[in-house]
C-alpha positions in Angstrom: 0.5 123.1 105.7 2.8 123.8 108.2 6.2 124.1 106.9 8.7 121.2 109.0 11.6 122.6 111.2 14.3 121.9 109.1 12.8 123.6 105.9 12.7 127.1 107.9 16.9 127.1 108.4 18.2 129.3 105.4 20.1 126.6 104.0 22.3 129.4 102.0 23.6 130.6 105.0 24.3 127.1 106.5 28.2 125.6 106.9 29.5 122.4 107.7 29.3 120.9 110.7 27.1 119.6 114.2 23.6 121.4 114.6 20.7 120.8 116.9 17.8 120.2 114.6 15.7 120.2 116.7 14.4 119.3 120.1 11.2 116.9 120.8 11.0 116.0 124.8 14.3 114.0 125.6 15.0 113.2 121.7 17.2 115.8 120.3 17.9 115.3 116.4 21.2 116.3 115.6 21.8 117.7 111.8 25.3 116.3 111.1 26.5 118.5 107.5 29.1 117.2 105.9 28.6 119.2 102.8 27.3 123.1 102.4 23.7 122.7 101.2 23.9 124.0 97.5 27.4 123.5 97.1 28.2 120.8 94.5 29.6 118.4 94.6 27.3 116.1 97.4 27.7 113.2 98.9 28.1 110.2 96.9 25.2 107.9 97.5 27.6 105.0 97.7 29.7 106.5 100.3 26.8 107.9 102.3 25.7 103.9 102.3 29.0 103.0 103.8 29.0 105.7 105.9 25.5 104.8 107.4 26.1 101.0 108.4 29.2 102.9 109.7 28.0 105.1 111.7 24.9 103.3 112.8 27.4 99.9 113.7 29.4 102.3 115.9 27.0 104.4 117.2 24.8 101.0 118.6 28.1 99.9 119.9 29.2 102.7 122.0 28.4 103.0 126.0 25.8 105.4 124.7 23.5 102.9 122.9 20.4 102.9 124.8 20.2 106.3 123.7 20.4 105.8 120.0 17.4 106.4 118.2 18.2 106.8 114.4 21.0 107.7 112.3 20.0 107.9 108.6 21.3 110.3 105.6 19.8 113.4 104.3 18.1 112.9 100.7 19.9 116.5 99.5 22.8 114.1 99.8 24.6 116.9 102.3 24.7 115.2 105.3 23.1 112.6 107.9 20.3 113.0 111.1 21.6 111.8 114.1 18.6 111.2 116.9 19.5 110.4 120.7 17.5 110.2 124.2 18.7 111.4 127.0 21.8 113.0 126.8 23.3 116.1 127.5 24.7 118.4 124.5 28.5 118.0 125.7 28.3 114.2 125.7 26.2 114.1 122.9 28.9 116.2 120.8 31.6 113.8 122.4 29.8 110.9 121.2 29.7 112.2 117.4 32.7 113.4 117.5 34.2 110.1 118.8 32.1 108.1 116.2 32.9 109.8 113.0 36.7 108.8 114.1 36.3 105.5 114.3 34.6 105.5 111.3 37.0 107.5 109.7 39.7 104.9 111.2 37.6 101.7 110.2 39.2 99.2 108.7 38.0 95.7 107.5 34.8 94.5 106.2 31.5 97.1 106.4 29.2 96.1 108.9 26.0 94.8 107.6 26.8 94.4 104.5 26.1 91.0 102.9 23.4 89.8 100.9 21.2 88.7 103.7 21.9 92.1 106.1 21.1 94.5 103.3 19.0 95.3 100.4 21.3 96.7 98.7 24.7 95.3 99.7 27.0 96.2 96.5 26.5 99.9 96.8 28.8 100.9 98.6 32.2 103.2 98.4 34.5 102.6 100.9 37.1 105.1 99.3 34.4 107.9 99.1 33.6 107.3 102.9 37.1 107.8 103.7 37.3 110.9 102.3 34.5 112.3 103.6 34.6 111.3 106.9 38.3 112.6 107.0 37.4 115.8 105.9 34.0 116.4 108.6 36.1 115.4 111.4 38.1 118.0 111.0 35.9 120.1 110.2 34.0 119.3 113.9 37.1 117.9 115.8 36.8 121.5 117.9 33.1 122.1 117.6 31.9 123.3 120.8 28.3 123.0 122.2 28.2 126.5 121.4 28.2 126.3 117.8 25.3 123.2 117.8 23.1 126.1 117.5 21.5 127.1 113.8 22.3 130.7 113.7 19.5 132.6 112.0 21.6 135.5 111.3 23.4 133.8 108.6 27.0 133.7 110.1 26.6 129.5 110.1 
């Protein structure tokens, strides 16, 4: 079988950051890499669930809600994929930074966190989510559009 694009990136050379994973027509998939691959500790699954609820809610309540396709976790527990439609890269990057900051600063109830709204509503870890979001925001707050591209020479 043909390898999918994300499996062609050398994960031993990939660092924490925000990257363009792929572009399909007018849809851009962003690789929001919170953890350097293959370097534990990985993201706590309960924290990932909390981040998913927060990020998806803030993204779908942003001024660009109509451009949001999907936000979800990577199975390797090192980050998330964020799919956007019809947004310039500088606008998308600023949106990512803004949402991560809002998630980091979120106080109160986790959106969508009731038995009726979520299939595993008790599986959250706000403390670990906050730690992960704080570190990630610090890592990407000065990120530029030029840094969104994987460096296949291994310096990413």
